[in-house]
N, C-alpha and C positions, 0 to 999 in steps of 0.2 A: 884442509881447509886455511885458504889463504888470508893474512891480516894485513890492513895497510896501514901504513904509518904517516902520519901527516907531520908536518913541519911548521912552526909557530908563524903566524900570520906576518906576514910583510907589510901588509897595509890593512885598513879597515875600509870593508866592501858592504855591499849589499847585494853582489852578483850570484851568491848562493845562498842567500836568504830567500823566505818562502814569502810571497805578496802579504798573504793573510796572516802574518805574524810580526809585522812592523808596526812600532807604536813610537810614539814619543813617552819617553821616562820624564817625569816631573818630581819633584820633593817640595814640600812647603813646611815651615817651622813656624809655629806659634812660640814667640818670645816672652818669655815671662819675668817679669822685673820685680823682684823679691822685696826691697825697700818698701812698696805701697801694695802688692798683691795684683798687678794690673799686667795685661799684656797689650801688645804693639799689633794695631791695625792700619792698614794703609789705603787710602783710596786710589783705586786704579785710574788713569786718564781714559777720558771718553772714546778716545782712537784706538783703544785696546782692541783687539777682534774677538778675545774672551770676557765676559763679563764687564763691558766699560760701564764706569762710573761707581762700580760696587767697592765697598771695603773688602779687602783681603789681607791674607799675610804674606810676608816675605817668600820666594822661594822661584824655582826654576826650572830648566831642561839639562838634564844630562846632554852634552854635547861630544861630538867626538875627538874634539880637540884635548877634551880631559881625560881622554885614554890614548896619551900618548905612547904608542907600541915601541917606540927607542928608550923607554924610562918607567918599566913595568916596578911595580913594589916585588913581584915574585913570580917566579916562572914556575908553574904548575903541569910538570911533562911538558907537553907542548903546547898548554893554553897560557896565554899571557893574562896574569892577576893584576886589577889596581885595587889595592885595598883601600876601604874608607872612600872612595869616591862621592857618595851620598853625603858623608860627612862633609869634606870637602866643598862639593857644591854648594850645601847651604851656608857653611861660614861664608863663599865669595857671595853667594847672592845677596845674604844678609847684610854685607860690609857694601855691595854696589847698590843695592834697592833703599835702604835705610841708614848708611856710614855708622853704623854699630858693631861690635863685637858681641858673640855668642859665647858661652862655655861649649866645651868640647862634646860634653855627654849628651847625646841624643835619646829622647824618650820618645817609643812607638807610638802614636794615636790610633791611625785608622789609614783605609785606602778608598780609593775608588777608581773606578774605570769608566772612561765616557769619551764621547763624539763631541768633537767641537763643530761649530757652526760649517768650518772650512773642509768637513768631513775629513779630518787626521784623528786615527784613534789614541786615546792619550792613557798612561797608568799614572794615577797620581798617590804618591805616599807621603803622609804626614807623620810630624814630628813635634815634639815640644821641646824647647831648650833653654835654658837659665840667661837671661840678657850678663853680658860681662862690660861691658864701659860703652862711651861713647855717646855724643848727642847726636838725635835722629837730624840726618841731613838727607832730604827724599832724591831719588836719580829722575834726575831732570829727564821730562817727555813721559816717564812712566807713570809716575805718582804725583797726585795732587794736594794731597792731604795726608795727615797721621795722626793717630790720637791713642793714649794709653786707655785700655778701659778695665773694667771690671765685668763681672757676671751679668750682672744688671744694666750696667751703662752701655754694653754691646748692643742691647735690643733697641736704643735709640737711633742707629745706622744701618742704612741701606749694604747690608753684606752678602757676599756668595751666600749661599743655603749649605750650612752646615757648621759654619765658621762660628758661630755663635756656641754650638756645643763644643767645638773643639776648644775656645777660650774658655769653658767652664770647667770642661775636663783638666784642661792644664792648671788651672789655678785649683781646683781640688787635688790633682796630684802632689805639686809642688808644695802646697799649702799642709797637705796631710803629712809630707814626709819631713819637713820642718818640725813637728809636732814632738 
């Protein structure tokens, strides 16, 4: 029996990837403010390709430059590892989109896979995190409004389906652990 030994990747490529295995990987975070028990929602710009004009929570796509192969967190044999890439992504996106900081601990909420109107498949993983500090300053061209809401108030806003449930779950999660 012949065993082939691979060398670590020299670059990121999709040349050897199977077409039917390619997805965007997206992570979102529901930000909970302990001082008043509310969560942050952001209104997406009308020019967005997906869910224009609807309220959402901060998040974004994992990009190739998030995986700098010259600077991995660990070598796992011939596999290049990037630990905490999702946590780093969400901390950065919350800062870029809302101008605030979140605590480092994330709590898993749920996931969903979907196909965007432009035919791109997406895997979306959703988390909850506590607000750390900062004043909301929206990313220009991406968002037009923001509001801190509780589980009842969110029903008054045109949100992406499921956001209201995720806000309610986040509030229940963090208020039950505080007691």
